[in-house]
C-alpha positions in Angstrom: 8.3 12.1 86.1 10.4 11.2 82.9 8.8 9.8 79.8 9.7 6.2 80.5 8.1 6.5 84.0 5.1 7.9 82.4 4.8 5.1 79.7 5.1 2.5 82.4 2.3 3.9 84.4 0.2 4.4 81.2 0.6 0.8 80.1 0.1 -0.3 83.8 -3.3 1.7 83.9 -4.5 0.2 80.6 -3.5 -3.2 81.7 -5.2 -2.9 85.0 -8.4 -2.0 83.4 -8.4 -4.9 81.0 -7.3 -7.4 83.8 -10.1 -6.3 86.3 -12.7 -5.9 83.5 -11.8 -9.4 82.2 -12.0 -11.0 85.7 -15.2 -9.5 86.6 -16.8 -10.7 83.4 -15.2 -14.3 83.8 -17.4 -14.6 86.8 -20.3 -15.2 84.6 -18.8 -18.4 83.3 -21.4 -21.1 83.6 -23.8 -18.6 85.0 -25.2 -17.0 81.8 -28.9 -16.8 81.3 -28.5 -19.1 78.2 -25.8 -21.2 76.7 -25.0 -19.1 73.8 -24.8 -15.9 76.1 -22.6 -17.8 78.6 -20.1 -18.6 75.8 -20.3 -15.0 74.5 -19.6 -13.6 77.9 -16.7 -16.0 78.4 -15.2 -15.0 75.0 -15.6 -11.2 76.0 -13.6 -12.0 79.2 -10.9 -13.7 77.3 -10.5 -10.7 75.1 -9.8 -8.5 78.0 -7.5 -10.8 79.5 -5.6 -11.0 76.2 -5.3 -7.3 76.3 -4.2 -7.3 79.9 -1.5 -9.8 79.0 -0.1 -7.7 76.2 -0.3 -4.4 78.1 1.2 -5.6 81.4 3.9 -7.3 79.5 4.8 -4.0 77.9 4.5 -2.3 81.3 7.0 -4.7 82.7 9.4 -4.2 79.8 9.1 -0.4 80.0 9.8 -0.5 83.9 13.0 -2.5 83.2 13.2 -3.9 86.7 13.0 -7.6 85.8 9.3 -8.0 86.7 7.0 -10.0 84.5 3.2 -9.6 83.5 2.4 -12.2 86.0 4.3 -10.1 88.8 2.3 -7.1 88.0 -1.0 -8.9 88.0 -0.5 -11.1 91.1 2.0 -9.6 93.3 0.9 -5.9 93.9 -1.3 -4.6 96.5 -4.6 -2.9 96.0 -3.2 0.6 96.3 -0.8 0.0 93.4 -3.6 -0.9 91.0 -4.6 2.1 88.7 -7.6 0.9 87.1 -10.8 2.9 86.8 -13.6 2.3 89.4 -16.2 1.1 86.8 -14.5 -2.1 85.9 -14.3 -3.3 89.6 -17.9 -2.9 90.2 -19.8 -6.2 91.0 -21.6 -7.9 88.3 -25.1 -7.5 89.7 -27.9 -8.9 87.5 -27.5 -9.4 83.8 -28.8 -5.9 82.9 -26.3 -4.4 85.4 -23.3 -6.3 83.7 -24.5 -5.4 80.2 -24.8 -1.6 81.1 -21.3 -1.7 82.5 -19.9 -3.5 79.3 -21.8 -1.0 77.1 -20.6 2.2 78.7 -16.8 0.9 79.0 -16.6 -0.8 75.7 -18.2 2.3 73.9 -15.6 4.4 75.5 -12.8 1.8 74.4 -13.9 1.9 70.9 -13.0 5.6 70.6 -10.1 5.1 72.8 -8.4 2.5 70.8 -9.1 4.3 67.6 -7.1 7.1 68.7 -4.4 4.9 70.4 -3.8 3.1 67.2 -2.3 6.3 65.8 0.2 6.5 68.8 3.8 7.1 67.8 4.5 4.1 70.3 4.5 1.1 67.9 3.8 -1.4 70.6 0.7 0.6 72.0 -0.5 1.3 68.5 -0.3 -2.5 67.5 -2.2 -3.6 70.7 -4.8 -0.9 70.0 -5.4 -2.0 66.5 -5.8 -5.7 67.6 -8.0 -4.9 70.5 -10.2 -2.5 68.5 -11.5 -5.4 66.4 -12.6 -7.1 69.5 -14.1 -4.0 71.2 -16.2 -3.3 68.3 -17.9 -6.7 68.8 -18.3 -5.9 72.5 -20.1 -2.6 71.6 -22.4 -4.3 69.2 -23.2 -7.2 71.6 -24.0 -5.1 74.6 -25.9 -2.5 72.5 -28.2 -5.2 71.3 -28.9 -6.2 75.0 -29.5 -2.6 76.0 -32.2 -2.2 73.5 -33.7 -5.8 74.0 -34.0 -5.2 77.7 -34.8 -1.5 77.7 -37.5 -1.8 75.1 -38.8 -5.2 76.3 -41.0 -5.9 79.4 -41.7 -3.5 82.2 -39.4 -5.5 84.5 -36.6 -5.7 81.9 -36.9 -2.0 81.2 -36.9 -1.2 84.9 -33.8 -3.3 85.6 -31.9 -1.7 82.7 -33.0 1.8 83.7 -31.7 1.2 87.3 -28.5 -0.2 86.0 -27.8 2.7 83.7 -28.7 5.2 86.4 -26.5 3.5 89.1 -23.4 3.0 86.9 -23.5 6.6 85.4 -21.6 8.2 88.3 -18.5 6.0 87.5 -18.2 6.9 83.7 -16.9 10.5 84.2 -13.7 9.1 85.5 -12.9 7.6 82.1 -12.1 11.0 80.8 -10.0 12.3 83.7 -6.3 13.1 82.7 -3.2 13.1 85.0 0.3 14.1 84.7 0.9 10.8 82.9 -1.4 11.5 80.2 -0.3 15.2 79.7 3.4 14.0 79.3 2.6 11.4 76.7 0.0 13.3 74.8 2.7 16.0 74.2 4.7 13.3 72.7 1.8 11.9 70.6 1.9 8.7 72.5 -1.1 8.8 74.7 -4.9 9.7 73.9 -6.2 13.0 74.8 -9.3 11.8 76.8 -11.1 15.0 76.9 -11.5 14.8 73.0 -13.3 11.5 73.4 -16.1 12.6 75.7 -18.6 14.2 73.1 -18.3 11.3 70.7 -18.9 8.8 73.6 -21.8 10.6 75.1 -23.5 11.0 71.6 -23.1 7.2 70.9 -24.4 6.3 74.3 -27.3 8.7 74.0 -28.3 7.2 70.5 -28.6 3.7 71.9 -30.4 4.7 75.1 -33.0 6.6 73.0 -33.5 3.5 70.9 -33.8 1.4 74.0 -36.5 3.9 75.4 -34.2 4.6 78.3 -33.5 7.8 80.1 -30.1 9.1 80.0 -28.8 10.3 83.4 -27.6 13.8 84.1 -24.1 14.7 84.7 -24.2 15.3 88.6 -21.6 13.8 91.0 -18.9 11.5 89.5 -16.9 9.0 91.4 -13.1 9.1 91.0 -9.9 8.0 92.5 -9.0 4.7 90.7 -5.9 6.1 88.8 -4.6 7.3 92.2 -5.0 3.9 93.8 -8.0 4.9 95.7 -10.7 2.1 95.0 -14.1 0.8 96.1 -14.0 -1.9 98.7 -14.7 -4.5 95.9 -11.2 -4.5 94.3 -9.7 -6.0 97.5 -12.0 -9.1 97.2 -11.0 -9.5 93.5 -7.4 -9.4 94.3 -7.8 -11.6 97.3 -9.3 -14.4 95.0 -7.3 -13.8 92.0 -3.8 -13.4 93.7 -4.3 -16.3 96.3 -2.7 -19.1 94.5 0.4 -17.1 93.2 1.1 -15.7 96.5 0.6 -19.0 98.3 2.9 -20.7 95.9 5.4 -17.9 94.7 7.9 -20.2 93.0 5.5 -22.6 91.3 5.9 -23.3 87.6 2.9 -23.9 85.4 
């Protein structure tokens, strides 16, 4: 694998994460627990979709085969998606969604901080813009973790269950493959291993404040970056890709 191929797969991996996360959160539109939160979740979804557009557009340019960001989003099968498993998990209840946003945005905060220093000017620019958005995601989800964790018995139970159930999908965020190793050597990609301690410490601080128990590191789910996904991704793509596949030459 040469550097250009690695850069294409790296941008694709980041774009897929943003696309699927944004799609999942968008499913809350008109279903939020209150009007203000409904709007907040819609804005979070739009942030991710904006990141996905920029990253998939760069991936298409790097590939150099004439494809567009829309082609990459709507005309690839499930096995060609490289996103982490955590972003494709169902929304569940409100506590489950907030736990997922909290874990993932806390990771992205450190990730984009490092990626903003990348020698690749496009990735650096995307990271700098995205970091401003992600910091809000962290603050918003952290507030809900604390409100629900340190709230009623039921809200505490629901949040603890969500934290415990999603935890097994967090380890994959720090896994590295050949793509990472090639680009880290060129000071383009982020060394994921170096983010783990900061992420875990920041998560532990919020969970302690919320009177929640931090899960132990046991078995972790994996496979997303190899194209091995949960059954949920297929349903997402069936819904998301239907119209472009049914009318491939349509102009909007």
